[in-house]
C-alpha angles and dihedrals in degrees: 000000000000091000091054092050090049091051091047093053091044092054091046091050092050091049093050091047090050092053093051092044093051094047093051100043104029104049116146130186115267092251095054092095090058091059092049097040100043102021094239119180119248092253093061092045090053089051091051090049091051091049090049092051091048091050093048092052091054096039097047098080092047091050090049091051092050091051091051092050093048 
């Protein structure tokens, strides 16, 4: 029984470590899936990234205000 519990916790610890490792070292920009999914050229992906950054700069204050009100 003790051996099974030890193995269970070991597998859970390895899984959690793998999730954190992958999130830290394999981050991709939000538009990366567009390039992979639809085969977009790099120029279009850069345009999407610039639009996203522009939107985030205008949306940020509104999102902050909503968080304060909630």
